[in-house]
C-alpha positions in Angstrom: 95.9 72.4 86.3 94.7 68.9 85.7 91.4 67.8 87.6 92.2 64.6 89.7 88.5 64.8 90.9 85.7 62.9 88.8 81.8 63.1 88.9 81.9 66.9 89.9 79.4 69.4 88.9 79.8 73.3 89.5 76.9 74.5 91.8 75.2 77.8 91.3 75.2 80.3 94.4 71.5 81.7 95.2 72.7 85.0 95.6 74.1 86.9 92.6 77.2 89.1 92.5 75.1 92.3 92.0 73.2 91.4 95.1 76.3 91.0 97.2 77.7 94.4 95.8 74.6 96.4 96.7 74.6 94.8 100.2 78.4 95.8 100.6 78.0 99.2 98.8 80.9 98.3 96.3 81.9 95.6 94.0 84.0 92.8 94.9 87.4 92.0 93.0 91.1 91.4 93.3 93.8 94.0 93.9 96.9 92.0 93.1 100.0 93.9 94.2 103.2 92.6 92.5 106.8 93.7 92.7 110.2 92.7 93.8 111.2 92.0 97.4 111.1 95.1 99.4 108.9 97.1 97.2 106.4 97.9 99.4 103.8 95.3 98.8 103.0 94.2 102.5 103.4 97.8 103.7 100.8 99.1 101.2 98.7 96.3 101.4 98.0 96.4 105.1 97.7 100.0 105.3 95.3 100.1 102.4 93.1 97.5 104.1 92.9 99.8 107.2 91.8 102.7 105.3 89.5 100.9 103.1 87.7 99.2 106.1 87.5 103.0 107.8 85.7 104.0 104.6 83.2 101.3 104.8 84.8 98.7 102.4 84.9 95.1 103.1 88.6 94.5 102.6 90.9 91.8 103.5 94.9 91.2 102.8 96.2 87.9 101.4 99.9 88.2 102.3 102.7 85.8 101.2 104.4 85.3 104.4 101.3 84.6 106.1 99.8 82.1 103.9 103.0 80.2 103.9 102.5 79.7 107.5 99.1 77.9 106.8 97.5 77.1 103.4 101.0 77.0 101.5 103.2 75.6 104.3 104.1 72.6 102.3 105.6 74.7 99.5 109.2 75.9 99.0 110.4 78.5 96.4 111.1 76.2 93.4 109.7 77.3 90.1 107.0 74.7 90.4 106.3 75.4 94.1 105.9 79.2 93.3 103.5 78.4 90.6 101.3 76.4 92.9 101.6 78.9 95.6 100.2 81.7 93.1 97.7 79.3 91.9 96.1 78.5 95.4 96.4 82.3 96.3 94.6 83.1 93.0 91.7 80.9 93.6 91.3 81.9 97.3 91.4 85.5 96.1 88.7 84.8 93.5 86.4 83.3 96.4 86.9 86.5 98.3 86.0 88.5 95.4 82.9 86.3 94.7 81.7 86.9 98.2 81.8 90.6 97.3 84.7 91.6 99.0 87.9 93.6 98.0 90.7 91.2 98.4 94.2 92.9 98.4 97.0 90.4 97.8 100.7 90.9 98.6 103.0 88.4 96.7 106.2 88.8 94.7 104.4 86.6 92.0 107.4 86.7 89.6 106.0 84.8 86.5 103.6 86.6 84.3 101.9 83.1 83.4 101.0 82.9 87.1 99.6 86.2 87.3 97.7 85.6 84.1 96.1 82.5 85.7 95.2 84.4 88.8 93.4 87.0 86.7 91.6 84.2 84.8 90.4 82.7 88.2 89.0 86.1 89.3 86.6 86.2 86.2 87.2 89.9 85.3 87.4 91.3 88.7 91.3 91.4 88.7 93.4 94.6 89.0 97.3 94.0 88.6 99.0 96.6 90.6 102.7 96.8 89.6 105.1 98.3 92.3 108.0 99.2 90.2 110.7 100.1 92.6 114.0 98.9 90.9 116.3 96.2 92.3 118.7 98.7 93.7 116.1 100.8 95.5 114.6 97.4 97.0 118.0 96.1 97.9 118.9 99.2 99.9 115.8 99.0 101.7 116.1 95.3 102.6 113.5 95.3 105.3 114.3 91.6 106.2 117.7 91.4 105.5 116.9 88.7 102.8 119.0 90.5 100.1 122.0 90.1 102.1 121.5 86.7 102.8 120.9 86.0 99.1 124.1 87.7 98.1 125.9 85.5 100.6 124.4 82.5 99.5 122.3 81.7 102.1 119.0 81.7 100.2 118.6 80.0 97.0 116.0 81.0 94.4 115.7 84.4 95.8 113.8 86.8 93.2 115.9 89.7 91.6 119.2 87.7 92.7 119.1 84.3 91.7 115.6 83.8 90.5 113.6 86.1 87.6 111.1 88.7 88.1 108.9 89.1 84.9 107.6 92.7 85.3 103.7 93.2 84.2 103.4 94.3 80.6 99.8 95.8 81.0 99.0 96.3 84.7 95.9 98.2 85.7 97.9 100.6 87.8 101.8 101.1 88.2 103.1 103.0 91.2 107.0 103.7 91.3 107.4 103.0 95.1 111.1 104.1 94.7 110.2 107.6 93.6 107.1 108.6 95.7 106.1 108.3 99.4 103.9 105.6 101.2 101.3 108.2 101.5 101.5 109.3 98.1 101.2 105.5 96.9 98.2 104.9 99.1 96.5 107.9 97.5 96.8 106.2 94.0 95.7 102.8 95.3 92.4 104.6 96.9 91.8 106.7 94.1 91.9 103.5 92.1 89.7 101.5 94.3 87.1 104.3 94.6 86.8 104.6 90.6 86.8 101.0 90.0 84.8 99.4 93.1 82.5 102.1 94.4 78.8 101.8 93.3 77.1 104.8 91.7 74.6 106.4 94.2 71.1 105.1 93.4 
């Protein structure tokens, strides 16, 4: 994105990433959950947040619907607005990660290029988690009734029906949420966090 501001200079923090990690007992980073509507992103994100918090992690969820009520309330679902939506989320997630937190995002984020930009913003602390449940499974679940509305033409630009979803090519973790239970999916996520975020005992 082109910068409109001029005469700006980045200012370094007086606290290093490693100092923040030692204070929290774990590394900071982004767990970016992506998948079709109905693949389980919000369900897993909020339950993962609860369990990580109980285990002593500083964890926080950024959810698509929640941010569209505030930070991204001015955006629709056109390709350009989707890109801007994810750009903003990627930058906010990177800030959380820089503060030493485990930030969990729950966004369809259908375009690979947008997820690549979010990865770049996180500066190496980014874990793409692909919830690979297929369209038939997600449409059968239809927890919000959105697929039905999209099929009736009541929702335009709906991912999986009238708008594309570009699946990740090399995610850090793939979970087929159409084939395993929520509990099994959470176990895979928690194991991934423990392996990649927990600091070794000093």
